[in-house]
C-alpha positions as CSV (number, residue, x, y, z in Angstrom):
1,M,-38.0,-74.8,-5.8
2,V,-37.6,-72.8,-2.7
3,Q,-33.9,-73.7,-2.4
4,E,-33.3,-72.6,-6.1
5,E,-35.0,-69.2,-5.5
6,I,-32.8,-68.6,-2.5
7,S,-29.8,-69.6,-4.5
8,I,-30.6,-67.1,-7.2
9,V,-31.2,-64.3,-4.6
10,N,-27.9,-65.0,-3.0
11,K,-26.0,-64.9,-6.3
12,T,-27.4,-61.5,-7.2
13,P,-25.7,-59.5,-4.5
14,R,-22.4,-61.3,-5.2
15,L,-22.5,-60.1,-8.8
16,G,-23.3,-56.6,-7.5
17,Y,-20.3,-56.7,-5.2
18,L,-18.1,-57.8,-8.0
19,R,-19.2,-55.0,-10.3
20,V,-18.7,-52.4,-7.5
21,F,-15.3,-53.8,-6.7
22,A,-14.3,-53.8,-10.4
23,L,-15.4,-50.2,-10.8
24,R,-13.4,-49.2,-7.7
25,I,-10.3,-50.8,-9.1
26,L,-10.9,-49.0,-12.4
27,C,-11.2,-45.6,-10.7
28,I,-8.0,-46.3,-8.7
29,L,-6.1,-47.1,-11.8
30,C,-7.5,-44.2,-13.8
31,A,-7.2,-41.5,-11.0
32,P,-3.4,-40.9,-11.4
33,L,-4.0,-40.3,-15.2
34,L,-6.9,-37.9,-14.6
35,L,-5.0,-36.1,-11.8
36,G,-1.9,-36.0,-13.9
37,M,-3.8,-34.4,-16.8
38,G,-5.4,-31.8,-14.5
39,G,-2.1,-31.2,-12.7
40,C,-0.2,-30.5,-15.9
41,S,-2.8,-28.0,-17.0
42,L,-2.7,-26.0,-13.7
43,T,1.1,-26.2,-13.4
44,G,1.4,-25.0,-17.0
45,A,-0.8,-22.0,-16.2
46,V,1.2,-21.1,-13.2
47,K,4.5,-21.4,-14.9
48,G,3.2,-19.4,-17.8
49,A,2.3,-16.6,-15.5
50,F,5.7,-16.5,-13.8
51,S,7.9,-17.9,-16.5
52,N,10.1,-14.8,-16.6
53,N,10.8,-15.0,-12.8
54,T,10.2,-11.3,-12.5
55,V,10.1,-9.9,-8.9
56,A,8.5,-6.7,-7.8
57,K,10.6,-3.6,-8.1
58,T,10.8,-1.6,-4.8
59,Y,10.6,2.2,-5.0
60,D,11.4,4.8,-2.4
61,L,10.3,8.4,-1.7
62,V,13.5,10.5,-1.7
63,L,13.5,13.9,0.0
64,N,15.5,16.8,-1.5
65,R,17.1,18.0,1.7
66,E,19.0,20.8,0.0
67,A,15.7,22.5,-1.0
68,I,14.6,23.0,2.7
69,K,15.6,26.3,4.3
70,R,16.9,26.2,7.9
71,S,15.3,28.4,10.5
72,G,15.8,29.7,14.1
73,R,15.5,27.2,16.9
74,L,12.5,27.0,19.2
75,Q,12.5,25.1,22.5
76,T,9.4,23.3,21.2
77,Q,9.2,19.5,20.6
78,L,7.1,18.2,17.7
79,V,5.6,14.7,17.3
80,I,4.5,13.7,13.8
81,L,1.8,11.1,13.7
82,T,1.5,8.4,11.0
83,P,-0.8,9.9,8.3
84,A,-4.3,8.5,8.1
85,A,-5.3,7.0,4.7
86,V,-8.1,5.0,3.1
87,K,-7.4,1.3,2.4
88,A,-6.4,2.0,-1.3
89,L,-3.6,4.3,0.0
90,S,-2.6,2.5,3.2
91,G,-0.5,-0.4,1.7
92,E,2.7,-0.8,-0.3
93,N,1.1,-0.8,-3.8
94,I,1.6,2.2,-6.0
95,L,-1.8,3.6,-6.9
96,V,-2.8,4.3,-10.5
97,K,-6.2,5.8,-11.5
98,P,-7.2,5.3,-15.1
99,A,-10.5,7.1,-14.3
100,P,-11.8,9.1,-11.3
101,N,-13.9,6.1,-10.1
102,Q,-11.3,3.4,-10.8
103,V,-8.5,2.1,-8.6
104,T,-5.7,0.0,-9.7
105,Y,-1.9,-0.4,-9.1
106,Y,1.3,-0.7,-11.1
107,G,2.1,-4.3,-11.6
108,R,5.2,-5.8,-10.0
109,A,6.1,-2.4,-8.3
110,V,5.8,-1.5,-4.6
111,W,6.9,1.1,-2.1
112,G,9.6,0.2,0.3
113,D,7.1,0.4,3.2
114,R,3.4,1.1,3.7
115,L,2.8,4.5,2.1
116,P,1.7,6.3,5.4
117,K,4.8,5.1,7.2
118,L,7.1,6.0,4.3
119,L,5.5,9.5,4.0
120,Q,5.7,10.0,7.8
121,A,9.5,9.2,7.7
122,R,9.9,11.9,5.0
123,M,7.9,14.4,6.9
124,V,10.1,13.8,10.0
125,E,13.2,14.2,7.8
126,A,11.9,17.4,6.2
127,I,10.9,19.1,9.4
128,Q,14.1,18.0,11.2
129,Q,16.0,19.6,8.3
130,T,14.6,23.0,9.1
131,G,16.4,23.0,12.5
132,R,13.3,24.8,13.9
133,F,12.4,22.4,16.8
134,R,14.3,21.1,19.8
135,G,13.1,17.6,18.9
136,V,11.1,16.0,16.1
137,S,9.8,12.5,16.6
138,D,7.5,10.0,15.0
139,G,6.2,8.9,18.4
140,S,8.1,5.6,18.5
141,D,10.7,7.0,21.0
142,R,8.0,8.2,23.5
143,I,9.2,11.8,23.3
144,N,6.6,14.1,24.9
145,G,5.7,16.7,22.3
146,D,4.4,20.2,22.8
147,I,2.8,20.1,19.3
148,T,1.4,17.2,17.3
149,L,1.3,17.2,13.5
150,A,-1.6,15.0,12.3
151,S,-2.3,14.5,8.7
152,T,-4.5,12.7,6.2
153,I,-3.4,11.4,2.7
154,E,-6.3,12.3,0.5
155,A,-4.5,11.5,-2.8
156,F,-1.2,10.0,-3.7
157,Q,-1.4,8.5,-7.1
158,V,-0.7,8.6,-10.8
159,E,-3.7,9.6,-12.9
160,I,-4.0,8.4,-16.5
161,N,-5.8,10.4,-19.2
162,G,-5.3,8.8,-22.6
163,E,-1.5,8.7,-23.2
164,Q,-0.9,11.3,-20.5
165,A,0.0,10.6,-16.9
166,E,0.2,12.9,-13.9
167,A,1.1,12.6,-10.3
168,N,-1.5,13.9,-7.9
169,I,-0.8,14.4,-4.2
170,I,-3.2,16.0,-1.7
171,C,-2.4,16.0,2.1
172,H,-4.4,17.7,4.8
173,A,-2.4,18.7,7.9
174,K,-3.3,20.1,11.3
175,L,-1.2,21.2,14.3
176,I,-2.5,20.3,17.7
177,H,-1.5,21.9,21.0
178,V,-0.9,18.8,23.1
179,A,-1.6,20.4,26.5
180,S,-5.1,21.7,25.5
181,G,-5.9,19.2,22.8
182,K,-6.9,22.1,20.5
183,V,-6.2,22.3,16.7
184,Y,-4.7,25.7,16.3
185,A,-3.7,25.6,12.6
186,S,-4.7,23.5,9.6
187,R,-4.0,23.5,5.8
188,R,-4.5,21.4,2.7
189,F,-1.4,20.9,0.5
190,K,-1.9,20.0,-3.2
191,Q,0.5,19.3,-6.0
192,R,0.3,17.9,-9.5
193,V,3.3,17.0,-11.6
194,P,3.2,15.6,-15.2
195,A,4.9,12.3,-15.7
196,A,7.1,11.7,-18.8
197,N,5.0,8.7,-19.7
198,R,2.6,6.0,-18.3
199,E,5.4,3.7,-17.1
200,V,6.1,3.0,-13.4
201,D,9.5,4.7,-13.4
202,A,8.1,7.9,-14.8
203,G,5.1,7.7,-12.5
204,V,7.3,7.3,-9.4
205,E,9.6,10.1,-10.5
206,A,6.6,12.4,-10.8
207,L,5.3,11.3,-7.4
208,N,8.7,12.1,-5.9
209,E,8.8,15.5,-7.4
210,A,5.2,16.3,-6.2
211,M,6.0,14.9,-2.7
212,N,9.0,17.2,-2.4
213,K,7.0,20.2,-3.3
214,V,4.3,19.3,-0.8
215,L,6.7,18.6,2.0
216,I,8.7,21.7,1.4
217,S,5.5,23.8,1.6
218,M,4.4,21.8,4.7
219,A,7.8,22.3,6.4
220,N,7.7,26.1,5.8
221,W,4.2,26.2,7.1
222,V,5.0,24.2,10.3
223,V,8.1,26.5,10.9
224,K,5.8,29.6,10.7
225,R,3.1,28.1,12.9
226,G,5.5,26.3,15.2
227,R,5.5,29.0,17.9
228,L,2.6,28.4,20.1
229,R,0.0,31.2,20.3
230,I,-2.8,29.5,22.2
231,A,-4.0,29.9,25.7
232,N,-3.2,26.9,27.9
């Protein structure tokens, strides 16, 4: 009787092991099927999103050099710092605001560089074009400037109102006398230009027009205030 009980007890775990083993085999056999089904679903979703193989269009800010007046030369050197900007304006995406408190971007469209670096390059180009300064630098060549132009991009976006779109640029600039570290001139530049429609091409065209108006005004202001009138 004791031997029979022991025999039954010993058989029970063996049956349990067999069942577990059978379940493991079943899981192994079914896993590729289950993964395949899930994999097809995910792959299909990804392919659906990129099925047209569209790549982002790259846009540039183009300065109208002919619109900038040349001026008499000073023996002053000017360094133009990279404009400061909030995170929404510091990348390569082209900002669109469908409402004052909403931030979005044009899909599949980017600037050719981070916006502050791109705008800095156009500021250097615009002020060089005036011929006013002995040297104009972005600071990368380690030229020692007599004056520093620092700025902040407060707005650089396309704003949507119903079916209407409008480029809005606001840039605050200040001139700093390097030797004393004093700000001796500052000004806020604003410009709005209607866009032909809400599409990215029209938005970028309006932003370019607004940028040119801002930079022409800024270049004229820097020319007028470029002669140092500050006690060392």
